[in-house]
NUBAZA-564039 format. One record per atom (N, C-alpha, C): x, y, z. Coordinates in steps of 0.02 Angstrom, whole numbers, plus 50000, padded with zeros to 5 digits. Example, Ala and Ser with C-alpha at 12.3 -4.5 7.8 and 13.67 -1.06 7.14 Angstrom:
REM residues 2
(node (50660,49716,50390))
(node (50615,49775,50390))
(node (50660,49835,50390))
(node (50642,49888,50354))
(node (50684,49947,50357))
(node (50645,50002,50394))
//
This chain:
REM residues 75
(node (50042,49942,50000))
(node (50000,50000,50000))
(node (50044,50062,50000))
(node (50016,50118,49982))
(node (50054,50180,49978))
(node (50028,50230,50030))
(node (50069,50280,50045))
(node (50053,50328,50097))
(node (49988,50366,50084))
(node (49972,50379,50021))
(node (49912,50417,50006))
(node (49847,50376,50018))
(node (49853,50310,50026))
(node (49794,50268,50038))
(node (49775,50264,50112))
(node (49817,50289,50156))
(node (49807,50283,50229))
(node (49758,50337,50252))
(node (49718,50321,50303))
(node (49670,50369,50331))
(node (49701,50407,50388))
(node (49674,50465,50403))
(node (49699,50507,50458))
(node (49696,50470,50524))
(node (49748,50476,50564))
(node (49752,50444,50630))
(node (49787,50377,50630))
(node (49801,50348,50572))
(node (49833,50283,50569))
(node (49909,50290,50572))
(node (49942,50239,50600))
(node (50015,50237,50602))
(node (50039,50186,50551))
(node (50093,50203,50517))
(node (50122,50160,50466))
(node (50198,50162,50470))
(node (50230,50112,50440))
(node (50303,50109,50435))
(node (50322,50112,50361))
(node (50371,50153,50345))
(node (50394,50160,50276))
(node (50433,50097,50257))
(node (50416,50068,50199))
(node (50451,50008,50175))
(node (50493,50022,50113))
(node (50474,50072,50073))
(node (50511,50084,50011))
(node (50502,50157,49989))
(node (50558,50190,49975))
(node (50556,50259,49950))
(node (50594,50266,49884))
(node (50604,50211,49849))
(node (50644,50212,49788))
(node (50611,50250,49731))
(node (50545,50257,49731))
(node (50511,50287,49674))
(node (50504,50362,49679))
(node (50520,50392,49737))
(node (50512,50465,49743))
(node (50574,50500,49717))
(node (50565,50563,49700))
(node (50618,50606,49674))
(node (50678,50607,49722))
(node (50738,50608,49696))
(node (50799,50609,49738))
(node (50801,50669,49784))
(node (50778,50727,49760))
(node (50778,50787,49802))
(node (50731,50780,49861))
(node (50672,50753,49849))
(node (50623,50741,49903))
(node (50650,50689,49951))
(node (50680,50637,49924))
(node (50710,50584,49965))
(node (50764,50613,50011))
(node (50804,50658,49984))
(node (50858,50689,50023))
(node (50829,50734,50078))
(node (50777,50771,50062))
(node (50745,50815,50112))
(node (50714,50774,50169))
(node (50681,50719,50152))
(node (50653,50676,50203))
(node (50708,50646,50246))
(node (50763,50626,50216))
(node (50820,50599,50253))
(node (50848,50651,50300))
(node (50852,50713,50279))
(node (50876,50767,50322))
(node (50831,50777,50383))
(node (50767,50761,50376))
(node (50720,50766,50432))
(node (50717,50702,50473))
(node (50757,50652,50454))
(node (50760,50589,50491))
(node (50707,50539,50470))
(node (50677,50549,50412))
(node (50625,50504,50387))
(node (50656,50461,50333))
(node (50659,50395,50345))
(node (50689,50348,50298))
(node (50651,50282,50302))
(node (50672,50233,50264))
(node (50641,50168,50267))
(node (50646,50141,50338))
(node (50590,50117,50364))
(node (50588,50092,50433))
(node (50560,50142,50482))
(node (50554,50205,50462))
(node (50526,50256,50507))
(node (50451,50246,50515))
(node (50427,50261,50575))
(node (50355,50256,50589))
(node (50325,50326,50583))
(node (50270,50331,50545))
(node (50236,50394,50534))
(node (50164,50388,50558))
(node (50135,50445,50576))
(node (50064,50448,50591))
(node (50033,50501,50545))
(node (49979,50483,50512))
(node (49945,50530,50468))
(node (49903,50576,50513))
(node (49919,50640,50512))
(node (49883,50688,50553))
(node (49823,50718,50517))
(node (49833,50736,50454))
(node (49779,50769,50417))
(node (49788,50758,50343))
(node (49731,50750,50309))
(node (49731,50744,50236))
(node (49688,50801,50209))
(node (49719,50847,50174))
(node (49682,50905,50149))
(node (49642,50886,50086))
(node (49584,50917,50076))
(node (49541,50899,50020))
(node (49567,50923,49953))
(node (49534,50900,49900))
(node (49546,50922,49832))
(node (49618,50908,49809))
(node (49645,50852,49830))
(node (49713,50834,49807))
(node (49768,50872,49841))
(node (49754,50903,49898))
(node (49803,50942,49935))
(node (49853,50897,49970))
(node (49900,50928,50007))
(node (49952,50889,50040))
(node (49926,50847,50099))
(node (49969,50802,50120))
(node (49955,50759,50177))
(node (50003,50781,50233))
(node (49976,50791,50293))
(node (50017,50809,50350))
(node (50033,50746,50389))
(node (50098,50734,50400))
(node (50119,50675,50438))
(node (50157,50697,50500))
(node (50159,50653,50550))
(node (50198,50665,50609))
(node (50252,50611,50612))
(node (50314,50633,50619))
(node (50370,50587,50625))
(node (50419,50615,50676))
(node (50431,50577,50728))
(node (50478,50597,50780))
(node (50460,50664,50810))
(node (50395,50677,50819))
(node (50372,50739,50850))
(node (50369,50798,50803))
(node (50386,50789,50739))
(node (50384,50843,50690))
(node (50323,50835,50646))
(node (50292,50890,50627))
(node (50238,50889,50579))
(node (50265,50911,50512))
(node (50253,50871,50461))
(node (50281,50883,50394))
(node (50225,50875,50343))
(node (50224,50920,50294))
(node (50176,50916,50239))
(node (50209,50884,50179))
(node (50176,50836,50149))
(node (50202,50802,50089))
(node (50150,50808,50034))
(node (50172,50826,49974))
(node (50126,50829,49917))
(node (50095,50761,49905))
(node (50034,50762,49884))
(node (49998,50699,49872))
(node (50032,50657,49818))
(node (50059,50689,49766))
(node (50092,50650,49713))
(node (50155,50615,49739))
(node (50189,50645,49788))
(node (50246,50611,49818))
(node (50224,50556,49866))
(node (50169,50567,49901))
(node (50142,50517,49948))
(node (50120,50454,49911))
(node (50099,50461,49848))
(node (50079,50403,49808))
(node (50138,50359,49790))
(node (50199,50383,49798))
(node (50259,50346,49780))
(node (50295,50315,49840))
(node (50270,50327,49900))
(node (50301,50302,49961))
(node (50263,50240,49984))
(node (50296,50182,49982))
(node (50265,50118,50003))
(node (50269,50113,50079))
(node (50213,50091,50110))
(node (50209,50085,50182))
(node (50174,50021,50202))
(node (50179,50004,50266))
(node (50142,49947,50295))
(node (50113,49969,50361))
(node (50057,49939,50381))
(node (50025,49956,50444))
(node (50068,49934,50503))
(node (50063,49972,50557))
(node (50100,49955,50618))
(node (50052,49928,50669))
//
């Protein structure tokens, strides 16, 4: 499953980030988000807007098109 399929309030673990842009991958890595990290979906904005996630106490917004490329599994 991918990050954009998850509902608000659910926790997931990242399993694969190979399909996202290298620049986005680098930015997530700088924030400490990598394969194996546990995320919680805080908010999903309507009309194809960004997804707000919580990782290690930080709130981060990710574009929906990038979230569709991040493979996750339920925790």
